[in-house]
C-alpha positions as CSV (number, residue, x, y, z in Angstrom):
1,M,-5.1,-113.7,53.1
2,D,-5.4,-110.8,50.6
3,V,-5.9,-107.2,51.6
4,K,-9.6,-107.1,50.8
5,K,-10.4,-110.0,53.0
6,L,-8.2,-108.7,55.8
7,T,-9.9,-105.3,55.6
8,A,-13.4,-106.9,55.6
9,A,-12.5,-109.1,58.6
10,L,-11.2,-106.0,60.4
11,A,-14.4,-104.0,59.7
12,E,-16.6,-106.9,60.8
13,K,-14.7,-107.3,64.0
14,M,-14.8,-103.6,64.8
15,Q,-18.5,-103.4,64.0
16,A,-19.2,-106.3,66.4
17,E,-17.1,-104.5,69.0
18,Q,-19.2,-101.4,68.5
19,D,-22.5,-103.3,68.6
20,K,-21.4,-104.8,71.9
21,Y,-20.5,-101.4,73.3
22,R,-23.9,-100.0,72.1
23,T,-25.8,-102.8,73.9
24,W,-23.9,-102.1,77.1
25,L,-24.5,-98.4,76.7
26,L,-28.2,-98.7,76.2
27,S,-28.5,-100.6,79.5
28,Q,-27.0,-97.7,81.4
29,P,-28.9,-94.8,83.1
30,P,-29.5,-91.7,81.0
31,A,-26.7,-89.7,82.8
32,E,-24.2,-92.4,82.0
33,I,-25.2,-92.6,78.4
34,L,-24.6,-88.9,78.1
35,N,-21.2,-89.3,79.6
36,H,-20.3,-91.7,76.7
37,T,-21.9,-89.8,73.9
38,Y,-18.7,-88.4,72.6
39,E,-16.9,-91.8,72.7
40,Y,-19.8,-93.5,70.8
41,T,-19.8,-90.8,68.1
42,I,-16.0,-91.0,67.5
43,R,-16.1,-94.8,67.4
44,Q,-18.8,-94.5,64.7
45,D,-16.6,-92.0,62.8
46,I,-13.7,-94.5,62.9
47,L,-15.9,-97.2,61.4
48,I,-16.9,-94.8,58.6
49,A,-13.3,-93.8,58.0
50,L,-12.3,-97.4,57.7
51,E,-14.8,-97.9,54.9
52,D,-13.3,-95.0,52.9
53,H,-9.6,-95.7,53.6
54,D,-7.4,-98.3,52.0
55,L,-5.1,-100.1,54.4
56,T,-2.2,-102.2,53.4
57,A,-2.3,-105.9,54.2
58,A,0.2,-105.5,57.0
59,Q,-1.8,-102.6,58.6
60,A,-5.0,-104.6,58.4
61,E,-3.4,-107.7,59.8
62,T,-1.8,-106.0,62.8
63,L,-5.0,-104.2,63.7
64,L,-6.9,-107.4,63.4
65,A,-4.6,-109.1,65.9
66,S,-5.9,-106.8,68.6
67,Y,-8.7,-108.1,70.9
68,T,-10.4,-104.7,70.8
69,P,-9.0,-102.8,67.8
70,L,-11.8,-100.1,67.9
71,A,-11.2,-99.3,71.5
72,D,-7.5,-99.1,70.9
73,I,-7.9,-96.7,68.0
74,Y,-10.2,-94.5,70.0
75,K,-7.7,-94.4,72.8
76,D,-5.0,-93.3,70.4
77,W,-7.3,-90.7,69.0
78,C,-7.9,-89.2,72.5
79,N,-4.2,-89.0,73.1
80,Q,-3.5,-87.1,69.9
81,E,-3.3,-83.3,69.8
82,T,-5.9,-82.3,67.3
83,G,-7.4,-79.0,66.1
84,Y,-10.9,-80.3,67.1
85,M,-11.6,-77.6,69.7
86,D,-10.0,-75.0,67.6
87,N,-12.4,-75.9,64.8
88,I,-15.3,-75.6,67.2
89,R,-14.1,-72.2,68.5
90,D,-13.7,-71.0,64.9
91,T,-17.2,-72.1,64.1
92,I,-18.6,-70.3,67.1
93,E,-16.8,-67.1,66.2
94,G,-17.7,-67.5,62.5
95,R,-21.4,-67.9,63.3
96,A,-21.3,-64.8,65.6
97,D,-19.5,-62.7,63.0
98,D,-22.0,-63.7,60.3
99,L,-24.9,-62.7,62.5
100,I,-23.3,-59.4,63.3
101,Q,-22.6,-58.7,59.7
102,R,-26.2,-59.7,58.7
103,E,-27.7,-57.6,61.4
104,E,-25.5,-54.6,60.4
105,E,-26.6,-55.1,56.7
106,I,-30.3,-55.2,57.8
107,R,-29.9,-52.2,60.1
108,K,-28.2,-50.1,57.3
109,S,-30.4,-51.3,54.5
110,P,-32.8,-48.6,53.3
111,V,-36.6,-48.9,53.8
112,Y,-38.2,-49.4,50.4
113,K,-41.6,-47.7,50.6
114,H,-42.9,-48.2,47.1
115,P,-45.4,-51.0,46.3
116,F,-44.6,-54.2,44.4
117,D,-46.0,-52.9,41.1
118,Y,-43.9,-49.8,41.2
119,A,-40.8,-51.9,42.0
120,K,-41.5,-54.2,39.1
121,E,-42.0,-51.4,36.6
122,N,-38.8,-49.7,37.7
123,G,-36.6,-52.8,37.9
124,E,-36.3,-52.5,41.7
125,L,-37.7,-55.9,42.8
126,D,-34.5,-56.9,44.6
127,Q,-34.7,-53.8,46.7
128,Y,-38.4,-54.3,47.3
129,Q,-38.0,-58.0,48.3
130,A,-35.0,-57.3,50.6
131,S,-36.8,-54.5,52.4
132,H,-40.1,-56.4,52.6
133,Q,-38.4,-59.4,54.2
134,A,-36.5,-57.1,56.6
135,N,-39.9,-55.5,57.6
136,I,-41.3,-58.9,58.4
137,A,-38.3,-59.8,60.5
138,C,-38.6,-56.5,62.3
139,K,-42.3,-57.2,63.0
140,Q,-41.4,-60.6,64.4
141,A,-38.7,-59.1,66.6
142,I,-41.1,-56.6,68.0
143,E,-43.6,-59.4,68.8
144,N,-40.9,-61.5,70.4
145,E,-39.6,-58.6,72.5
146,I,-43.1,-57.8,73.7
147,S,-43.7,-61.5,74.6
148,N,-40.4,-61.9,76.3
149,R,-40.5,-58.7,78.3
150,H,-44.1,-58.7,79.4
151,D,-44.8,-61.0,82.4
152,G,-48.5,-60.2,82.7
153,F,-47.9,-57.5,85.2
154,S,-45.1,-55.3,84.0
155,F,-43.6,-54.5,80.6
156,D,-40.0,-53.3,80.2
157,C,-40.9,-51.3,77.1
158,K,-37.8,-49.2,76.8
159,A,-35.5,-52.3,76.8
160,A,-37.8,-53.9,74.2
161,V,-37.5,-50.8,71.9
162,H,-33.7,-50.6,72.3
163,A,-33.3,-54.3,71.4
164,V,-35.3,-54.0,68.2
165,V,-33.8,-50.6,67.2
166,K,-30.3,-52.0,67.8
167,K,-31.0,-54.7,65.2
168,F,-33.2,-52.8,62.7
169,G,-32.6,-49.1,63.2
170,Y,-35.2,-46.4,63.9
171,D,-36.2,-45.9,60.2
172,R,-37.5,-49.5,59.7
173,T,-38.8,-49.9,63.3
174,L,-40.9,-46.7,63.0
175,Y,-42.1,-47.6,59.5
176,V,-43.3,-51.0,60.7
177,L,-45.0,-49.4,63.7
178,A,-46.7,-46.8,61.5
179,A,-48.0,-49.5,59.2
180,T,-49.3,-51.3,62.2
181,V,-51.1,-48.3,63.7
182,R,-52.6,-47.4,60.3
183,D,-53.9,-50.9,59.8
184,K,-55.6,-50.7,63.2
185,E,-57.0,-47.2,62.7
186,H,-60.3,-48.1,64.2
187,D,-58.9,-49.9,67.3
188,G,-59.7,-47.7,70.3
189,R,-56.8,-49.1,72.2
190,F,-54.3,-47.0,70.2
191,S,-53.9,-43.4,71.3
192,Y,-55.0,-40.5,69.2
193,K,-51.5,-39.1,69.3
194,N,-50.0,-42.3,67.8
195,K,-52.7,-42.5,65.2
196,D,-52.1,-38.9,64.2
197,W,-48.3,-39.6,64.0
198,A,-48.9,-42.7,61.9
199,R,-50.8,-40.7,59.3
200,T,-47.7,-38.6,58.8
201,I,-45.6,-41.6,57.7
202,P,-46.2,-42.5,54.0
203,V,-47.2,-46.2,53.8
204,F,-48.5,-46.9,50.3
205,E,-51.1,-49.6,49.7
206,D,-49.5,-52.7,48.3
207,A,-52.2,-55.0,46.9
208,D,-51.5,-58.4,45.6
209,R,-53.4,-60.2,42.8
210,I,-56.4,-61.0,45.0
211,G,-56.5,-57.5,46.6
212,E,-54.8,-58.3,49.9
213,D,-52.5,-55.7,51.2
214,R,-48.9,-57.1,51.4
215,N,-48.2,-54.5,54.1
216,R,-50.3,-56.6,56.5
217,E,-47.5,-59.2,56.4
218,F,-45.5,-56.9,58.7
219,V,-48.3,-55.6,60.9
220,V,-47.5,-56.4,64.6
221,Q,-50.2,-58.7,66.0
222,S,-49.3,-58.4,69.7
223,H,-51.9,-57.1,72.2
224,P,-52.8,-53.6,71.0
225,A,-52.3,-51.9,74.4
226,L,-48.8,-53.2,74.6
227,V,-48.1,-52.3,70.9
228,D,-49.4,-48.8,71.6
229,G,-47.0,-48.4,74.5
230,F,-44.2,-49.7,72.3
231,V,-45.0,-47.1,69.7
232,T,-45.1,-44.3,72.2
233,T,-41.7,-45.3,73.7
234,A,-40.1,-45.8,70.3
235,R,-41.2,-42.3,69.2
236,H,-39.9,-40.8,72.4
237,E,-36.6,-42.7,72.2
238,Y,-36.2,-41.6,68.6
239,L,-36.7,-38.0,69.5
240,L,-34.1,-38.3,72.2
241,S,-31.6,-39.5,69.6
242,L,-32.0,-36.4,67.5
243,P,-29.7,-33.3,68.0
244,L,-31.4,-30.2,69.5
245,T,-32.4,-27.5,67.1
246,K,-32.4,-23.7,67.8
247,E,-36.2,-24.0,68.1
248,D,-35.8,-26.7,70.8
249,I,-33.4,-24.6,72.8
250,K,-35.6,-21.6,72.5
251,A,-38.7,-23.6,73.6
252,E,-36.8,-24.8,76.7
253,A,-35.7,-21.3,77.5
254,V,-39.3,-20.1,77.2
255,N,-40.5,-22.9,79.5
256,I,-37.9,-22.0,82.2
257,L,-38.7,-18.3,81.9
258,C,-42.5,-19.0,82.3
259,K,-41.8,-21.1,85.4
260,F,-39.8,-18.3,87.0
261,Q,-42.5,-15.8,86.3
262,D,-45.3,-18.1,87.4
263,A,-43.8,-18.6,90.9
264,R,-45.4,-16.3,93.5
265,E,-42.4,-16.4,95.8
266,P,-39.0,-18.0,96.0
267,N,-39.5,-21.7,95.6
268,S,-36.1,-23.2,96.4
269,P,-35.7,-25.4,99.5
270,S,-34.0,-22.5,101.3
271,R,-36.6,-19.9,100.0
272,T,-33.7,-17.7,98.7
273,H,-34.0,-18.5,95.0
274,Y,-36.5,-19.1,92.2
275,I,-36.0,-22.5,90.6
276,A,-37.3,-24.2,87.5
277,Q,-36.6,-27.8,86.5
278,I,-34.9,-28.3,83.2
279,S,-36.7,-30.9,81.0
280,P,-35.1,-34.3,81.4
281,D,-35.6,-34.9,77.7
282,F,-33.8,-31.7,76.9
283,L,-30.8,-32.8,79.0
284,A,-30.8,-36.2,77.4
285,R,-30.3,-34.7,74.0
286,A,-28.2,-31.6,75.0
287,K,-24.5,-31.3,74.4
288,T,-22.4,-28.7,76.2
289,K,-22.9,-26.1,73.5
290,D,-26.7,-26.6,73.8
291,T,-26.7,-25.9,77.5
292,D,-24.4,-22.9,76.9
293,R,-26.9,-21.5,74.4
294,L,-29.8,-22.1,76.8
295,M,-28.0,-20.2,79.5
296,A,-27.1,-17.4,77.1
297,M,-30.8,-17.0,76.2
298,L,-31.9,-16.5,79.8
299,P,-31.3,-12.9,80.8
300,F,-30.3,-13.4,84.5
301,Q,-27.0,-12.4,86.1
302,S,-27.4,-14.9,88.9
303,L,-28.4,-17.8,86.7
304,S,-26.9,-21.2,87.4
305,F,-27.8,-24.8,86.6
306,S,-27.5,-27.3,89.4
307,T,-28.9,-30.3,91.1
308,L,-30.7,-30.0,94.5
309,E,-30.3,-32.2,97.5
310,G,-33.4,-34.4,98.0
311,R,-34.8,-33.7,94.5
312,R,-34.4,-35.5,91.2
313,G,-33.3,-33.6,88.1
314,T,-31.3,-30.5,87.2
315,Y,-32.7,-27.0,87.9
316,A,-32.2,-23.5,86.8
317,L,-31.7,-21.1,89.7
318,I,-31.9,-17.3,90.0
319,S,-31.6,-15.1,93.0
320,Q,-34.8,-13.8,94.6
321,D,-33.6,-10.3,93.8
322,E,-33.5,-10.8,90.1
323,N,-36.1,-9.2,87.8
324,R,-37.9,-12.3,86.6
325,F,-39.9,-10.4,84.0
326,Q,-37.1,-9.8,81.5
327,K,-37.3,-11.0,77.9
328,L,-35.1,-13.7,76.4
329,Q,-31.8,-12.7,75.0
330,L,-32.1,-13.9,71.4
331,R,-29.1,-13.6,69.2
332,K,-29.4,-11.1,66.4
333,P,-28.6,-12.4,62.9
334,S,-24.9,-12.0,62.2
335,V,-24.3,-9.1,59.8
336,R,-21.0,-10.7,58.6
337,K,-22.7,-14.0,57.9
338,K,-25.5,-12.2,56.0
339,L,-23.0,-10.3,53.9
340,Q,-21.1,-13.5,53.2
341,E,-24.3,-15.2,52.0
342,Q,-25.1,-12.3,49.8
343,S,-21.7,-12.3,48.2
344,A,-21.8,-16.1,47.7
345,A,-25.2,-15.8,46.0
346,P,-25.1,-15.9,42.2
347,K,-25.4,-12.4,40.7
348,P,-27.8,-11.7,37.9
349,P,-26.2,-11.2,34.5
350,A,-25.3,-7.7,33.6
351,K,-27.6,-6.1,31.0
352,K,-25.9,-5.7,27.7
353,K,-25.7,-2.2,26.2
354,A,-28.2,-1.6,23.5
355,K,-26.7,-1.6,20.1
356,E,-26.5,1.8,18.5
357,Q,-29.1,2.3,16.0
358,E,-27.8,2.3,12.5
359,R,-27.8,5.6,10.9
């Protein structure tokens, strides 16, 4: 018998063996079927491989002599050391790495704020499209986080904000939220503070051919009350991510000084000190140098920052004998720094001497 006939006979025998196995498998309970899913799949792959592989006459004949050639080949396959699981692990890691890289690219990609027509005129359609699609993805992420973290009674708003910001960054998240609030300007469920904030964010109208604003494609459509809470939390968390300015430190010093001066009598638990709680938001943003500057501004010899047993937070404390009505100790501008700035400034050109008049 020639090789083609031997191969055809082998394929027919193995297919009949697989059909018999399939008939038996379908008669089993679902749990048993699942237990044999891998085996059935590999047996199918063996049949496909046989169609694409040329055997010699001797190879086909010796396999054909077996009563169950398909089962025998499957058994040998299982006994082999293959890189099958390594390939699966590589695929898992590759998928995860691709997602991380994609999320990093989205997070770092700049927000393109100009409308379509401007982008077209200036040859920036690629930037426009990439940013627009990222805005839509950000909007969908916000909706998903709100849906997943709101159970009808409670809403873990901070966790929802952090999840979205981790993927898209504050710039894009706040831009999408500003566009949302501006679109819902007349909805009374959004706070006046959030509406006033949204007006400070430039969101240009982006009308398409029929006059529809393309910006509406990334307007968050979750329940307005939940979106308003999300906006408030996102703005607050963004503020906490910013470094403190001199004005912030001075404002906190003024706040503490006013609390000291407003107290009618020592208000510490032991009634021996005046205390004023330091703003938790200030502490969340402050570095060591910021707290040092705050302490330097407050003009009290007995000043200390400490926690108090039984109370939350960190407090500024001064002795009851301190004069609470002193002024803040503000740093005077550095004379050396001012002189350095003046010397670094460009000097005006020297006036040329007037030419002597010709006699």
